[in-house]
C-alpha positions as CSV (number, residue, x, y, z in Angstrom):
1,M,79.1,116.2,115.1
2,N,81.4,117.7,112.5
3,I,84.6,115.6,112.2
4,L,87.8,116.5,110.3
5,M,89.6,113.4,109.0
6,V,93.2,113.4,107.7
7,S,94.8,110.6,105.8
8,D,97.9,110.0,103.6
9,V,95.8,107.5,101.5
10,F,92.3,107.3,100.2
11,H,90.4,106.2,97.1
12,P,91.1,105.6,94.3
13,R,94.0,103.9,96.1
14,V,92.5,100.6,97.1
15,N,93.5,99.2,100.5
16,G,92.0,98.5,103.9
17,V,92.6,102.0,105.2
18,S,90.7,103.6,102.3
19,T,87.9,101.1,102.7
20,S,87.7,101.7,106.5
21,I,87.6,105.5,106.0
22,A,84.9,105.3,103.3
23,S,82.8,102.9,105.3
24,F,82.8,105.0,108.5
25,R,82.2,108.2,106.6
26,N,79.2,106.8,104.8
27,A,77.8,105.5,108.0
28,L,78.4,108.8,109.8
29,H,76.7,110.8,107.1
30,G,73.8,108.4,107.2
31,L,73.4,109.2,110.9
32,G,73.3,112.9,110.2
33,H,76.9,113.8,111.1
34,S,79.4,115.7,108.9
35,T,82.9,114.8,107.9
36,T,85.6,116.6,105.9
37,L,88.5,114.4,104.7
38,L,92.0,115.8,103.9
39,A,93.7,113.4,101.5
40,P,96.2,113.2,98.6
41,A,95.2,113.9,95.0
42,Y,95.8,111.0,92.6
43,P,96.5,111.0,88.8
44,A,93.4,108.8,88.3
45,R,90.1,110.7,88.2
46,T,87.8,110.5,91.2
47,G,84.1,111.4,91.3
48,P,83.1,114.8,92.7
49,D,82.9,114.9,96.5
50,H,82.9,118.3,98.1
51,S,83.6,116.8,101.5
52,V,87.1,115.6,100.4
53,V,89.8,118.2,100.2
54,R,92.4,116.8,97.8
55,I,96.0,117.9,98.3
56,A,98.5,118.1,95.3
57,S,100.9,115.2,95.7
58,R,103.9,113.5,94.2
59,C,105.0,109.9,93.7
60,V,106.5,108.0,96.6
61,P,109.9,106.6,95.6
62,R,109.7,102.9,94.8
63,D,106.0,102.8,95.5
64,P,104.0,103.9,92.5
65,E,100.6,103.2,94.2
66,D,101.0,105.8,96.9
67,R,101.3,109.6,96.9
68,L,103.0,112.1,99.2
69,M,101.1,115.3,99.8
70,R,103.1,118.4,98.8
71,M,104.0,120.5,101.9
72,R,103.1,123.9,100.4
73,A,99.6,122.7,99.3
74,L,99.1,120.9,102.6
75,R,99.9,124.0,104.6
76,H,97.6,126.1,102.5
77,A,94.7,123.6,103.1
78,M,95.5,123.6,106.8
79,R,95.2,127.4,107.0
80,S,91.8,127.2,105.4
81,L,90.5,124.4,107.5
82,G,91.9,125.9,110.7
83,A,89.5,128.8,110.2
84,Q,86.5,126.5,110.2
85,S,84.6,124.8,113.0
86,F,85.1,121.1,113.9
87,D,84.3,119.1,117.0
88,L,87.2,116.6,116.6
89,V,90.1,115.6,114.3
90,H,90.5,112.0,113.3
91,V,93.9,111.0,111.9
92,H,94.1,107.7,109.9
93,T,97.8,107.4,109.0
94,P,101.0,108.1,110.9
95,F,103.0,110.1,108.4
96,L,102.2,113.7,107.1
97,A,98.6,113.1,108.1
98,H,99.6,112.7,111.8
99,W,101.7,115.9,111.6
100,A,98.9,117.8,110.0
101,G,96.2,116.4,112.1
102,T,97.8,117.1,115.5
103,R,98.6,120.7,114.4
104,L,95.0,121.2,113.2
105,G,93.7,119.9,116.5
106,T,95.8,122.5,118.3
107,A,94.7,125.3,116.0
108,L,91.1,124.3,116.3
109,G,91.2,123.7,120.0
110,V,89.7,120.2,119.6
111,P,90.7,116.7,120.6
112,V,92.7,114.5,118.1
113,V,92.2,110.8,117.8
114,E,94.1,108.4,115.6
115,T,93.4,104.9,114.2
116,Y,96.3,102.5,114.2
117,H,95.6,100.7,110.9
118,T,99.0,99.1,110.1
119,F,101.3,96.8,112.1
120,F,104.6,98.5,111.2
121,E,106.8,96.0,113.1
122,E,106.3,93.5,110.3
123,Y,105.6,96.0,107.5
124,F,109.1,97.6,107.8
125,H,110.8,94.2,107.6
126,H,109.4,93.6,104.2
127,Y,110.2,97.0,102.7
128,L,113.7,97.5,104.2
129,P,115.0,93.9,104.1
130,A,118.7,95.0,104.0
131,L,118.5,96.4,107.6
132,P,118.7,94.1,110.6
133,R,115.2,93.0,111.7
134,A,115.9,93.9,115.4
135,W,116.6,97.5,114.3
136,L,113.4,97.6,112.3
137,R,111.4,96.3,115.3
138,L,112.9,99.1,117.5
139,A,112.1,101.7,114.8
140,A,108.5,100.5,114.5
141,R,108.0,100.7,118.2
142,S,109.6,104.1,118.4
143,V,107.3,105.4,115.7
144,S,104.3,103.9,117.4
145,R,105.2,105.5,120.8
146,R,105.7,108.9,119.2
147,L,102.2,108.8,117.9
148,E,101.0,109.5,121.5
149,R,102.1,113.1,121.1
150,G,99.2,115.4,120.5
151,L,96.6,112.7,120.7
152,K,93.7,112.4,123.2
153,G,93.0,108.8,122.3
154,M,93.7,106.0,119.8
155,I,91.5,103.5,118.0
156,V,92.6,100.0,117.0
157,P,90.6,97.5,114.9
158,S,91.4,94.5,117.1
159,Q,92.2,93.5,120.6
160,A,95.4,91.9,119.4
161,I,96.7,95.3,118.2
162,E,95.9,97.0,121.5
163,T,97.9,94.3,123.3
164,V,100.9,95.0,121.0
165,L,100.7,98.8,121.6
166,R,100.5,98.3,125.4
167,R,103.6,96.1,125.1
168,Y,105.3,99.0,123.3
169,G,104.6,101.2,126.3
170,L,101.7,103.4,125.0
171,T,99.6,104.7,127.9
172,L,97.0,106.9,126.2
173,P,93.3,105.8,126.1
174,I,92.9,103.0,123.4
175,R,89.5,101.8,122.2
176,V,88.9,98.7,120.1
177,I,86.5,99.6,117.2
178,P,86.7,97.3,114.2
179,T,85.7,98.5,110.8
180,G,82.2,97.2,110.1
181,L,80.5,95.9,107.0
182,D,77.7,97.7,105.2
183,L,75.8,94.4,104.5
184,S,73.4,96.2,102.2
185,E,76.1,96.8,99.6
186,F,76.6,93.0,99.0
187,S,74.7,91.1,96.4
188,P,75.2,87.4,95.4
189,G,78.2,86.8,93.2
190,D,78.2,84.9,89.9
191,R,80.9,82.4,89.5
192,Q,80.0,81.6,85.9
193,R,80.0,85.2,84.9
194,F,83.4,85.8,86.5
195,C,85.0,82.8,84.8
196,R,83.6,83.8,81.4
197,L,85.0,87.3,81.7
198,H,88.5,86.1,82.7
199,G,88.7,83.0,80.5
200,L,88.7,80.6,83.4
201,D,87.2,77.1,83.7
202,P,84.4,77.2,86.3
203,T,84.7,73.5,86.9
204,R,88.3,73.7,88.3
205,P,88.7,73.6,92.1
206,T,89.3,77.3,92.8
207,L,90.8,79.2,95.6
208,V,90.5,83.0,95.8
209,Y,92.7,85.7,97.4
210,V,91.6,89.3,97.4
211,G,93.9,92.1,98.6
212,R,97.0,94.0,98.0
213,V,99.7,92.0,96.2
214,A,102.4,92.9,98.7
215,H,105.2,91.1,100.5
216,E,103.7,91.5,104.0
217,K,100.5,89.7,102.8
218,N,102.4,86.3,102.7
219,I,101.0,85.4,99.3
220,G,104.2,83.4,98.5
221,F,103.1,81.0,101.3
222,L,99.8,80.5,99.3
223,L,101.8,79.6,96.2
224,E,103.7,77.0,98.2
225,V,100.3,75.6,99.3
226,V,99.1,75.5,95.7
227,A,102.2,73.6,94.6
228,R,101.4,71.0,97.3
229,L,97.7,70.9,96.4
230,R,98.4,70.2,92.7
231,R,99.9,66.8,93.7
232,D,96.3,65.7,94.6
233,L,94.4,68.2,92.5
234,P,96.4,68.9,89.3
235,D,93.9,71.4,88.0
236,V,93.6,73.5,91.3
237,L,93.6,77.2,90.6
238,L,94.5,80.2,92.8
239,V,92.9,83.4,91.7
240,I,94.8,86.5,93.0
241,A,92.8,89.7,92.7
242,G,94.7,92.9,93.4
243,E,97.9,94.7,92.5
244,G,101.1,95.6,94.3
245,P,104.8,95.6,94.4
246,A,105.2,91.8,95.0
247,R,103.4,90.8,91.8
248,T,106.6,90.2,89.7
249,A,108.3,88.3,92.4
250,L,105.3,86.1,92.9
251,Q,105.0,85.4,89.2
252,D,108.7,84.3,89.3
253,Q,108.0,82.1,92.3
254,A,105.1,80.4,90.6
255,R,107.3,79.6,87.6
256,K,110.0,78.2,89.9
257,L,107.4,76.0,91.6
258,D,106.2,74.9,88.1
259,A,102.7,76.1,89.2
260,Q,102.2,79.1,86.8
261,S,99.3,77.3,85.2
262,N,97.7,77.0,88.7
263,V,97.8,80.7,89.4
264,A,95.8,83.6,87.8
265,F,96.7,87.2,88.5
266,I,93.7,89.3,87.5
267,G,94.6,92.7,88.9
268,Y,92.3,95.2,90.8
269,L,88.6,94.7,90.6
270,Q,86.0,97.4,91.0
271,R,84.3,97.2,94.4
272,G,80.8,96.0,93.8
273,Q,79.5,93.2,91.5
274,P,82.9,92.6,89.8
275,L,84.5,91.9,93.2
276,W,81.5,90.0,94.5
277,D,81.7,87.7,91.4
278,C,85.4,87.1,92.1
279,Y,84.7,86.0,95.7
280,A,81.9,83.7,94.5
281,A,84.3,82.0,92.0
282,G,86.1,80.5,94.9
283,D,85.4,77.2,96.5
284,A,87.3,78.7,99.4
285,F,88.9,82.1,100.3
286,V,92.5,81.6,101.5
287,F,94.4,84.1,103.6
288,A,97.9,83.7,105.1
289,S,98.8,87.3,106.2
290,R,100.4,87.5,109.6
291,T,100.4,91.3,109.8
292,E,96.7,92.2,109.6
293,T,95.2,94.6,112.1
294,Q,91.8,93.3,111.2
295,G,91.4,91.7,107.8
296,L,88.3,93.1,106.1
297,V,88.5,90.8,103.1
298,L,87.8,87.9,105.5
299,L,84.5,89.5,106.5
300,E,83.6,90.2,102.8
301,A,84.2,86.6,101.9
302,L,82.0,85.4,104.8
303,A,79.3,87.9,103.9
304,L,79.1,86.4,100.4
305,G,79.0,82.8,101.8
306,V,82.5,81.8,100.8
307,P,84.2,79.4,103.2
308,V,87.5,80.7,104.6
309,V,90.7,79.0,105.3
310,A,93.2,81.2,107.1
311,I,96.1,81.6,109.5
312,A,94.7,83.3,112.6
313,E,97.3,85.8,113.8
314,L,97.0,89.3,115.1
315,G,93.7,90.9,114.0
316,T,92.8,87.9,111.9
317,G,92.4,86.0,115.1
318,D,89.9,88.5,116.4
319,V,87.8,88.2,113.2
320,L,87.9,84.4,113.1
321,R,87.3,83.7,116.8
322,D,84.2,81.6,117.1
323,C,83.7,81.8,113.4
324,R,81.6,78.9,112.0
325,G,82.2,79.6,108.3
326,A,86.0,79.3,108.5
327,L,88.7,76.8,109.2
328,L,91.8,77.9,111.0
329,A,95.0,76.5,109.4
330,A,98.5,76.1,110.8
331,G,101.3,78.4,109.5
332,D,103.0,75.5,107.8
333,P,102.4,75.0,104.0
334,A,101.8,71.3,104.3
335,Q,99.3,71.6,107.1
336,F,97.6,74.6,105.5
337,A,97.4,72.5,102.2
338,A,95.8,69.6,104.1
339,T,93.1,71.8,105.6
340,T,92.4,73.4,102.2
341,L,92.3,70.0,100.5
342,A,89.7,68.9,102.9
343,V,87.4,71.8,102.0
344,L,88.0,71.3,98.2
345,R,87.3,67.6,98.3
346,D,84.3,67.6,100.7
347,S,81.3,69.2,99.2
348,K,79.2,68.7,102.3
349,L,81.8,70.5,104.5
350,R,81.9,73.3,102.0
351,A,78.2,73.7,102.0
352,E,78.1,73.7,105.8
353,L,80.8,76.4,106.0
354,A,79.1,78.5,103.3
355,A,75.7,78.3,105.1
356,Q,77.2,79.6,108.4
357,A,79.5,82.2,106.9
358,P,76.9,85.1,106.4
359,G,75.9,84.8,110.0
360,D,79.5,85.3,111.1
361,A,79.7,88.5,109.0
362,R,76.5,89.9,110.5
363,R,78.2,90.2,113.8
364,W,80.4,92.9,112.3
365,S,77.7,95.4,111.2
366,I,78.9,98.9,110.3
367,T,75.9,100.3,112.2
368,A,77.1,98.9,115.5
369,T,80.8,99.8,115.0
370,T,79.8,103.4,114.0
371,H,77.8,103.8,117.1
372,S,80.8,102.7,119.1
373,L,82.9,105.3,117.2
374,L,80.4,108.1,118.0
375,E,80.4,107.1,121.7
376,Y,84.2,107.4,121.8
377,Y,84.1,110.7,119.9
378,A,81.6,112.1,122.4
379,A,83.6,111.0,125.4
380,L,86.8,112.6,124.1
381,V,85.0,115.8,123.1
382,E,82.9,116.2,126.3
383,D,85.4,114.9,129.0
384,P,88.7,113.6,127.7
385,I,90.2,113.6,131.2
386,A,87.5,111.3,132.5
387,E,87.9,109.1,129.4
388,R,91.6,108.7,130.1
389,A,90.9,107.8,133.7
390,A,88.2,105.3,132.7
391,E,90.7,103.6,130.3
392,G,93.4,103.5,133.0
């Protein structure tokens, strides 16, 4: 198949959407299929990739990490792509990419499918706090319902998100296809090397969070947990790997909690050995987000044999269901701290969780999820009406 993908975000911007797109594209190419990705250009240099069409872009107000594709450049690229031959258009974000993808599908005469990567109901609340939460919920649901226009089907990374979209009133075919892991890219991490590089004491009881440092990730909750843990473990350390708009607020919160010596912000890490070393530095990986459609970092931690302590809500619940390398914690700082303290104090428990964790990750192979994606593509291309009836 020859697939045209469209997204408002891609590498070098680091987030779950970019990782998902890259993982599926690599797997599709390995199976002999072709993809062309339409995505923004970024100020940072990117390696040459003739299968990525970069669109001139500008900054998004109050969000320096993201870019907004310029309309004139986008229209020019659309005219060029509209003259080519594709089997299907796959949209990955609901903004300009959705607009462009649905119009390209019409111009090409091919089906359009979209992946619902972001739970906007909670996302809007964090970025527009001055507006009433009820209004934002209605806005998120309205945006989600409008995505049906021009689509033949939708992909979600977890059953929990399908349930949410059905509750919103979406009726189009929806297929649950999680983003899988390419387990071949992982190699054992080195805790000692990571700590030497970042000036950390490898003997300290250490928790790790990897991901965007954003308000919707509920990292402030983890700081409250650390403040409680330090009563029993004064030298406990939380390593936060990532960048984002919440960093300054979180640093202020750590100071107010008198826990600044128990938190290390180390910024973005290159995917590969630097990131694997970071995971390995943790006695446990901690995660408190309530807005995840899947939670890829949980799978990465498990693949590297790092015990996980997490709140299981939305997509996180799908990932951690029947997971033997993780402990589910309550959404209360005191109870989350108690669960985490048990892992930090009990070396036998940690070892048991670590031994089971890679087996949990193997259930999420990119090979299996890519075959599911191809089956869905084929159904939409060959007989979208029958696919709609089957989903109904």
